[in-house]
DSSP file (Angstrom, degrees, kcal/mol; ACC not computed):
  #  RESIDUE AA STRUCTURE BP1 BP2  ACC     N-H-->O    O-->H-N    N-H-->O    O-->H-N    TCO  KAPPA ALPHA  PHI   PSI    X-CA   Y-CA   Z-CA
    1    1 A M     >        0   0    0      0, 0.0     4,-2.5     0, 0.0     5,-0.2   0.000 360.0 360.0 360.0 -34.9    0.0    0.0    0.0
    2    2 A E  H  >  +     0   0    0      1,-0.2     4,-2.5     2,-0.2     5,-0.2   0.886 360.0  52.6 -63.0 -37.1    2.9    2.4    0.7
    3    3 A K  H  > S+     0   0    0      2,-0.2     4,-2.5     1,-0.2    -1,-0.2   0.906 109.4  49.5 -64.5 -39.8    4.1    2.1   -2.8
    4    4 A L  H  > S+     0   0    0      2,-0.2     4,-2.2     1,-0.2    -2,-0.2   0.891 110.0  50.9 -65.5 -38.7    0.7    3.0   -4.1
    5    5 A R  H  X S+     0   0    0     -4,-2.5     4,-2.1     2,-0.2    -2,-0.2   0.903 110.1  50.3 -63.4 -39.9    0.5    6.0   -1.8
    6    6 A A  H  X S+     0   0    0     -4,-2.5     4,-2.3     2,-0.2    -2,-0.2   0.915 109.3  50.7 -64.1 -42.4    3.9    7.0   -3.1
    7    7 A Y  H  X S+     0   0    0     -4,-2.5     4,-2.2     1,-0.2    -1,-0.2   0.899 108.3  53.0 -61.4 -39.8    2.7    6.7   -6.7
    8    8 A E  H  X S+     0   0    0     -4,-2.2     4,-1.0     1,-0.2    -1,-0.2   0.917 109.8  47.8 -62.3 -42.7   -0.3    8.8   -5.8
    9    9 A L  H  <>S+     0   0    0     -4,-2.1     5,-2.3     1,-0.2     3,-0.2   0.874 108.9  54.3 -64.7 -37.2    2.0   11.5   -4.4
   10   10 A Q  H ><5S+     0   0    0     -4,-2.3     3,-1.4     1,-0.2    -1,-0.2   0.890 105.3  52.7 -64.7 -38.0    4.1   11.3   -7.5
   11   11 A E  H 3<5S+     0   0    0     -4,-2.2    -1,-0.2     1,-0.3    -2,-0.2   0.783 105.6  56.3 -66.3 -24.7    1.0   11.9   -9.6
   12   12 A A  T 3<5S-     0   0    0     -4,-1.0    -1,-0.3    -3,-0.2    -2,-0.2   0.444 134.2 -87.2 -85.9  -0.9    0.4   15.0   -7.5
   13   13 A G  T < 5S+     0   0    0     -3,-1.4    -3,-0.2     1,-0.4    -2,-0.1   0.303  86.1 127.7 117.8 -10.5    3.8   16.4   -8.3
   14   14 A F      < -     0   0    0     -5,-2.3    -1,-0.4    -6,-0.1     2,-0.1  -0.459  55.4-126.9 -72.5 149.8    6.2   14.9   -5.8
   15   15 A D     >  -     0   0    0     -2,-0.1     4,-2.6     1,-0.1     5,-0.2  -0.444  35.3 -94.6 -85.8 175.8    9.3   13.1   -7.1
   16   16 A T  H  > S+     0   0    0      1,-0.2     4,-1.7     2,-0.2     5,-0.1   0.853 125.5  45.3 -62.0 -36.9   10.0    9.6   -5.9
   17   17 A I  H  > S+     0   0    0      2,-0.2     4,-2.5     1,-0.2     5,-0.2   0.937 113.0  49.6 -71.9 -47.6   12.3   10.7   -3.1
   18   18 A E  H  > S+     0   0    0      1,-0.2     4,-2.7     2,-0.2    -2,-0.2   0.889 109.9  52.5 -57.8 -40.6   10.0   13.4   -1.8
   19   19 A A  H  X S+     0   0    0     -4,-2.6     4,-1.7     2,-0.2    -1,-0.2   0.934 110.0  47.3 -63.3 -46.2    7.0   11.0   -1.9
   20   20 A N  H  <>S+     0   0    0     -4,-1.7     5,-2.6    -5,-0.2    -2,-0.2   0.926 114.7  46.4 -61.1 -44.9    8.9    8.5    0.3
   21   21 A L  H ><5S+     0   0    0     -4,-2.5     3,-1.6     1,-0.2    -2,-0.2   0.894 108.9  55.2 -65.1 -40.4   10.0   11.1    2.7
   22   22 A H  H 3<5S+     0   0    0     -4,-2.7    -1,-0.2     1,-0.3    -2,-0.2   0.839 105.9  52.9 -60.9 -33.5    6.5   12.6    2.9
   23   23 A L  T 3<5S-     0   0    0     -4,-1.7    -1,-0.3    -5,-0.2    -2,-0.2   0.438 125.4-103.3 -82.9   0.5    5.2    9.2    3.9
   24   24 A G  T < 5S+     0   0    0     -3,-1.6    -3,-0.2     1,-0.3     2,-0.2   0.621  83.3 119.2  90.1  13.4    7.7    9.0    6.7
   25   25 A H      < -     0   0    0     -5,-2.6    -1,-0.3    -6,-0.2     2,-0.1  -0.567  68.3 -96.4-102.7 169.8   10.2    6.6    5.0
   26   26 A G        -     0   0    0     -2,-0.2     3,-0.4     1,-0.1    -1,-0.1  -0.315  42.0-101.0 -74.3 168.9   13.8    7.0    4.0
   27   27 A A  S    S+     0   0    0      1,-0.3     2,-0.3    -7,-0.1    -7,-0.1   0.890 114.3   3.7 -58.9 -39.2   14.7    8.1    0.5
   28   28 A D        -     0   0    0      2,-0.1    -1,-0.3    -8,-0.1   -11,-0.0  -0.864  67.2-176.3-148.7 109.8   15.5    4.5   -0.2
   29   29 A I        +     0   0    0     -3,-0.4     2,-0.1    -2,-0.3    -2,-0.1   0.325  39.4 128.4 -94.9   8.8   14.9    1.9    2.5
   30   30 A R        -     0   0    0      2,-0.0     2,-0.5     1,-0.0    -2,-0.1  -0.384  46.0-151.7 -66.4 143.7   16.3   -1.1    0.7
   31   31 A D        -     0   0    0      1,-0.1     3,-0.3    -2,-0.1    -2,-0.1  -0.975  11.3-168.2-119.6 125.8   18.8   -3.1    2.7
   32   32 A Y     >  +     0   0    0     -2,-0.5     4,-1.9     1,-0.2     5,-0.2   0.334  63.2  98.1 -97.1   7.0   21.5   -5.0    0.9
   33   33 A C  H  > S+     0   0    0      1,-0.2     4,-2.8     2,-0.2     5,-0.2   0.933  82.2  49.3 -62.0 -47.5   22.7   -7.1    3.8
   34   34 A L  H  > S+     0   0    0     -3,-0.3     4,-2.4     1,-0.2     5,-0.2   0.940 111.6  47.0 -62.4 -48.6   20.7  -10.2    3.0
   35   35 A P  H  > S+     0   0    0      0, 0.0     4,-2.2     0, 0.0    -1,-0.2   0.905 114.4  48.6 -59.8 -38.1   21.7  -10.4   -0.7
   36   36 A V  H  X S+     0   0    0     -4,-1.9     4,-2.5     2,-0.2    -2,-0.2   0.906 109.9  51.7 -66.7 -40.9   25.4   -9.8    0.3
   37   37 A D  H  X S+     0   0    0     -4,-2.8     4,-2.6     1,-0.2    -1,-0.2   0.894 109.0  51.1 -61.8 -38.9   25.1  -12.5    3.0
   38   38 A I  H  X S+     0   0    0     -4,-2.4     4,-2.1     2,-0.2    -2,-0.2   0.922 109.4  49.9 -64.3 -43.7   23.7  -14.9    0.4
   39   39 A L  H  <>S+     0   0    0     -4,-2.2     5,-2.8     1,-0.2    -2,-0.2   0.917 112.9  46.7 -60.8 -43.1   26.6  -14.2   -2.0
   40   40 A R  H ><5S+     0   0    0     -4,-2.5     3,-1.6     3,-0.2    -2,-0.2   0.905 109.7  53.5 -66.2 -40.5   29.1  -14.8    0.8
   41   41 A F  H 3<5S+     0   0    0     -4,-2.6    -1,-0.2     1,-0.3    -2,-0.2   0.878 108.5  50.2 -59.6 -37.8   27.3  -18.0    1.9
   42   42 A L  T 3<5S-     0   0    0     -4,-2.1    -1,-0.3    -5,-0.2    -2,-0.2   0.418 117.2-119.6 -80.5   2.4   27.6  -19.2   -1.7
   43   43 A K  T < 5 +     0   0    0     -3,-1.6     2,-0.6     1,-0.2    -3,-0.2   0.821  51.1 167.3  62.4  34.8   31.3  -18.3   -1.5
   44   44 A V      < +     0   0    0     -5,-2.8    -1,-0.2     1,-0.2     3,-0.1  -0.704   9.0 170.7 -77.4 121.8   31.1  -15.8   -4.4
   45   45 A S        +     0   0    0     -2,-0.6    21,-2.7     1,-0.3     2,-0.3   0.601  64.5  19.5-107.8 -16.1   34.3  -13.8   -4.3
   46   46 A S  E     +a   66   0A   0     19,-0.2    -1,-0.3    21,-0.1     2,-0.3  -0.991  67.4 167.4-152.9 146.7   34.0  -11.8   -7.5
   47   47 A L  E     -a   67   0A   0     19,-2.1    21,-2.2    -2,-0.3    22,-1.0  -0.983  37.5-114.9-154.9 164.9   31.1  -10.9   -9.8
   48   48 A R  E     -a   69   0A   0     -2,-0.3     2,-0.5    20,-0.2    22,-0.2  -0.934  38.6-154.7-100.3 129.1   29.8   -8.8  -12.7
   49   49 A L  E     -a   70   0A   0     20,-2.9    22,-3.2    -2,-0.5     2,-0.9  -0.925  12.4-156.9-116.2 124.1   27.2   -6.4  -11.3
   50   50 A M  E     +a   71   0A   0     -2,-0.5     2,-0.3    20,-0.2    22,-0.2  -0.862  49.5 109.4 -98.4 105.6   24.4   -4.9  -13.4
   51   51 A T        -     0   0    0     20,-1.5    23,-0.1    -2,-0.9    22,-0.1  -0.980  54.0-156.8-165.2 159.6   23.3   -1.8  -11.6
   52   52 A N        +     0   0    0     -2,-0.3    43,-3.0    20,-0.2    20,-0.1   0.245  69.6 107.1-116.9   3.7   23.3    2.0  -11.7
   53   53 A N    >>  -     0   0    0     41,-0.2     4,-1.5     1,-0.2     3,-0.6  -0.754  54.4-161.9 -92.9 113.7   22.9    2.2   -7.9
   54   54 A P  H 3> S+     0   0    0      0, 0.0     4,-2.4     0, 0.0    -1,-0.2   0.784  89.7  62.0 -65.4 -25.9   26.0    3.3   -6.1
   55   55 A E  H 3> S+     0   0    0      2,-0.2     4,-2.3     1,-0.2     5,-0.1   0.865 102.4  50.3 -68.0 -35.1   24.7    2.0   -2.8
   56   56 A K  H <> S+     0   0    0     -3,-0.6     4,-2.1     2,-0.2     5,-0.2   0.910 110.5  50.1 -66.0 -41.6   24.6   -1.5   -4.2
   57   57 A I  H  X S+     0   0    0     -4,-1.5     4,-2.6     1,-0.2     5,-0.3   0.933 111.8  47.8 -61.5 -46.0   28.2   -1.1   -5.3
   58   58 A K  H  X S+     0   0    0     -4,-2.4     4,-2.6     1,-0.2    -2,-0.2   0.907 110.3  52.0 -62.1 -43.0   29.2    0.1   -1.9
   59   59 A A  H  X S+     0   0    0     -4,-2.3     4,-0.8     1,-0.2    -1,-0.2   0.905 113.6  43.5 -62.5 -41.7   27.4   -2.7   -0.1
   60   60 A I  H ><>S+     0   0    0     -4,-2.1     5,-1.5     2,-0.2     3,-0.5   0.935 116.2  45.0 -71.7 -45.9   29.1   -5.4   -2.2
   61   61 A T  H ><5S+     0   0    0     -4,-2.6     3,-1.4     1,-0.2    -2,-0.2   0.872 109.3  56.7 -67.5 -34.7   32.6   -3.9   -2.1
   62   62 A A  H 3<5S+     0   0    0     -4,-2.6    -1,-0.2     1,-0.3    -2,-0.2   0.765 101.5  58.5 -65.9 -23.6   32.3   -3.3    1.7
   63   63 A S  T <<5S-     0   0    0     -4,-0.8    -1,-0.3    -3,-0.5    -2,-0.2   0.559 121.0-108.3 -82.0  -7.3   31.6   -7.0    2.1
   64   64 A G  T < 5S+     0   0    0     -3,-1.4     2,-0.4     1,-0.3    -3,-0.2   0.440  75.4 135.9  94.1   0.3   34.9   -7.9    0.5
   65   65 A I      < -     0   0    0     -5,-1.5     2,-0.4   -19,-0.0    -1,-0.3  -0.699  53.5-128.9 -82.8 131.9   33.4   -9.2   -2.7
   66   66 A H  E     -a   46   0A   0    -21,-2.7   -19,-2.1    -2,-0.4     2,-0.9  -0.650   7.6-145.1 -83.7 130.9   35.2   -8.0   -5.8
   67   67 A I  E     -a   47   0A   0     -2,-0.4   -19,-0.2    39,-0.2     3,-0.2  -0.853  15.8-176.0 -95.1 105.1   33.2   -6.3   -8.6
   68   68 A A  E    S+     0   0A   0    -21,-2.2     2,-0.3    -2,-0.9   -20,-0.2   0.819  70.5   0.3 -71.2 -31.1   35.1   -7.4  -11.7
   69   69 A E  E     -a   48   0A   0    -22,-1.0   -20,-2.9    -3,-0.1     2,-0.6  -0.958  59.6-144.8-159.0 137.7   32.8   -5.3  -13.9
   70   70 A R  E     -a   49   0A   0     -2,-0.3     2,-0.5   -22,-0.2   -20,-0.2  -0.937  19.5-159.0-103.1 125.2   29.8   -3.0  -13.5
   71   71 A I  E     -a   50   0A   0    -22,-3.2   -20,-1.5    -2,-0.6     2,-0.0  -0.897  23.1-114.9-104.7 129.1   27.4   -3.3  -16.3
   72   72 A S        -     0   0    0     -2,-0.5   -20,-0.2   -22,-0.2    24,-0.1  -0.345  16.6-162.0 -63.7 138.7   25.0   -0.3  -16.8
   73   73 A A        +     0   0    0    -22,-0.1     2,-0.2     2,-0.1    -1,-0.1   0.160  47.7 133.6-101.0  15.0   21.4   -1.0  -16.3
   74   74 A E        +     0   0    0    -23,-0.1     2,-0.3    21,-0.0    22,-0.0  -0.439  30.6 179.4 -72.8 137.1   20.5    2.1  -18.2
   75   75 A V        -     0   0    0     -2,-0.2     2,-0.1     1,-0.0    -2,-0.1  -0.838  43.0 -75.0-126.9 166.5   17.8    1.9  -20.8
   76   76 A S        -     0   0    0     -2,-0.3     2,-0.5     1,-0.1    -1,-0.0  -0.404  51.4-135.2 -64.2 142.0   16.3    4.5  -23.1
   77   77 A V        -     0   0    0     -2,-0.1    -1,-0.1     2,-0.0    -3,-0.0  -0.878  13.3-154.6-109.3 124.2   14.0    6.8  -21.1
   78   78 A G    >>  -     0   0    0     -2,-0.5     4,-1.1     1,-0.1     3,-0.9  -0.309  39.5 -92.0 -84.6 175.7   10.6    7.9  -22.4
   79   79 A P  T 34 S+     0   0    0      0, 0.0     4,-0.4     0, 0.0     3,-0.1   0.782 123.0  56.5 -62.8 -27.7    8.9   11.1  -21.4
   80   80 A H  T 34 S+     0   0    0      1,-0.2     4,-0.3     2,-0.1     3,-0.1   0.758 114.7  36.8 -77.0 -23.6    7.0    9.4  -18.5
   81   81 A A  T <> S+     0   0    0     -3,-0.9     4,-2.6     2,-0.1     5,-0.3   0.500  89.9  93.0-104.8  -6.3   10.2    8.2  -16.8
   82   82 A A  H  X S+     0   0    0     -4,-1.1     4,-2.3     1,-0.2     5,-0.2   0.899  88.8  45.5 -58.6 -44.7   12.5   11.1  -17.5
   83   83 A R  H  > S+     0   0    0     -4,-0.4     4,-2.5     2,-0.2    -1,-0.2   0.909 112.6  51.8 -66.5 -40.9   11.8   12.9  -14.2
   84   84 A Y  H  > S+     0   0    0     -4,-0.3     4,-2.3     2,-0.2    -2,-0.2   0.936 112.3  45.0 -59.6 -48.7   12.2    9.6  -12.2
   85   85 A V  H  X S+     0   0    0     -4,-2.6     4,-2.3     1,-0.2    -1,-0.2   0.899 112.9  51.1 -64.9 -41.1   15.5    8.8  -13.8
   86   86 A A  H  X S+     0   0    0     -4,-2.3     4,-3.1    -5,-0.3     5,-0.3   0.893 109.9  50.6 -63.4 -39.4   16.8   12.4  -13.3
   87   87 A T  H  X>S+     0   0    0     -4,-2.5     4,-3.0     2,-0.2     5,-0.6   0.925 110.0  49.3 -63.8 -45.1   15.7   12.3   -9.6
   88   88 A K  H  X5S+     0   0    0     -4,-2.3     6,-2.2     1,-0.2     4,-1.3   0.905 116.2  43.8 -60.7 -41.6   17.6    9.0   -9.1
   89   89 A R  H  X5S+     0   0    0     -4,-2.3     4,-0.8     4,-0.2    -2,-0.2   0.945 121.3  37.8 -66.9 -48.7   20.7   10.5  -10.7
   90   90 A D  H  <5S+     0   0    0     -4,-3.1    -2,-0.2    -5,-0.2    -3,-0.2   0.836 127.4  30.2 -77.8 -34.5   20.5   13.9   -9.0
   91   91 A K  H  <5S+     0   0    0     -4,-3.0    -3,-0.2    -5,-0.3    -1,-0.2   0.710 132.3  26.3-102.5 -22.2   19.3   12.9   -5.5
   92   92 A T  H  <<S-     0   0    0     -4,-1.3   -37,-0.2    -5,-0.6    -3,-0.2   0.376 101.0-116.0-123.0   3.1   20.8    9.4   -5.0
   93   93 A G     <  +     0   0    0     -4,-0.8    -4,-0.2    -6,-0.2    -3,-0.1   0.686  44.7 177.7  76.0  18.1   23.8    9.5   -7.3
   94   94 A H        -     0   0    0     -6,-2.2     2,-0.4    -7,-0.1   -41,-0.2  -0.288  34.2-111.9 -57.3 141.3   22.6    6.8   -9.7
   95   95 A I        +     0   0    0    -43,-3.0     2,-0.3     3,-0.1    -1,-0.1  -0.601  44.4 169.0 -81.1 128.6   25.1    6.4  -12.5
   96   96 A T    >>  -     0   0    0     -2,-0.4     4,-1.4    -7,-0.1     3,-1.2  -0.796  53.6 -91.6-128.3 173.9   24.0    7.4  -15.9
   97   97 A D  T 34 S+     0   0    0      1,-0.3     4,-0.3    -2,-0.3     3,-0.2   0.851 128.8  51.6 -54.2 -33.7   25.7    8.0  -19.2
   98   98 A T  T 34 S+     0   0    0      1,-0.2    -1,-0.3     2,-0.1     3,-0.1   0.691 116.0  39.0 -80.0 -17.5   26.2   11.6  -18.2
   99   99 A T  T X4 S+     0   0    0     -3,-1.2     3,-2.2     1,-0.1     4,-0.4   0.446  85.0 100.5-107.0  -1.8   27.8   10.7  -14.8
  100  100 A E  G >< S+     0   0    0     -4,-1.4     3,-1.5     1,-0.3    -2,-0.1   0.849  78.0  57.4 -54.0 -39.0   29.8    7.7  -16.0
  101  101 A G  G 3  S+     0   0    0     -4,-0.3    -1,-0.3     1,-0.3    -2,-0.1   0.677 101.9  57.5 -67.1 -15.7   33.0    9.7  -16.1
  102  102 A M  G <  S+     0   0    0     -3,-2.2    -1,-0.3     2,-0.1    -2,-0.2   0.475  85.2 104.3 -93.2  -2.7   32.6   10.6  -12.4
  103  103 A T  S <  S-     0   0    0     -3,-1.5     2,-0.2    -4,-0.4     3,-0.0  -0.409  75.2-109.1 -80.8 155.7   32.5    7.0  -11.2
  104  104 A L        -     0   0    0     -2,-0.1     2,-0.3     1,-0.1    -1,-0.1  -0.515  38.5-100.2 -77.8 148.7   35.3    5.3   -9.4
  105  105 A S        -     0   0    0     -2,-0.2     3,-0.4     1,-0.1    -1,-0.1  -0.535  26.4-161.5 -69.0 131.8   37.2    2.6  -11.2
  106  106 A L  S    S+     0   0    0     -2,-0.3   -39,-0.2     1,-0.2    -1,-0.1   0.494  82.9  67.5 -90.8  -4.8   36.1   -0.8  -10.0
  107  107 A H              0   0    0      1,-0.2    -1,-0.2   -41,-0.1    -2,-0.1   0.384 360.0 360.0 -97.5   3.3   39.2   -2.5  -11.3
  108  108 A S              0   0    0     -3,-0.4    -1,-0.2     0, 0.0    -2,-0.1   0.483 360.0 360.0 -83.2 360.0   41.7   -1.0   -8.9
C-alpha cells in the first residue's frame, strides 16, 4: 500500500524521493545485507554487477566481494520516466551515461 501511496503523491507532483520522505520513509529503505550474506554463503568472491545504484556497489565492495565489472542497467528513457531517472541521478547518485566519467574505477 505504501508504494501505491507514493505513486499517488508522484502523480500530485512529488518526485519519488519526496514522496517516500513525505510518507515517513527514508529516501531508499532497501537493505542489501541479506543479498550480500547470500553471496558470501555461496562463496562468491567476484562478480559482474548490473546496476546504476552506487549503494549496491558500496554494499558489495564493503563486504569484500570484488566487482570485476559493473554493467550499466540504463535503458532509453521515455517522457514518463525522465523525471524519475533524473531524480535518481540527482538525489541518490545513480550512475547514468552523463555521470559515468565521475564513477570510481572498479578494477583498482
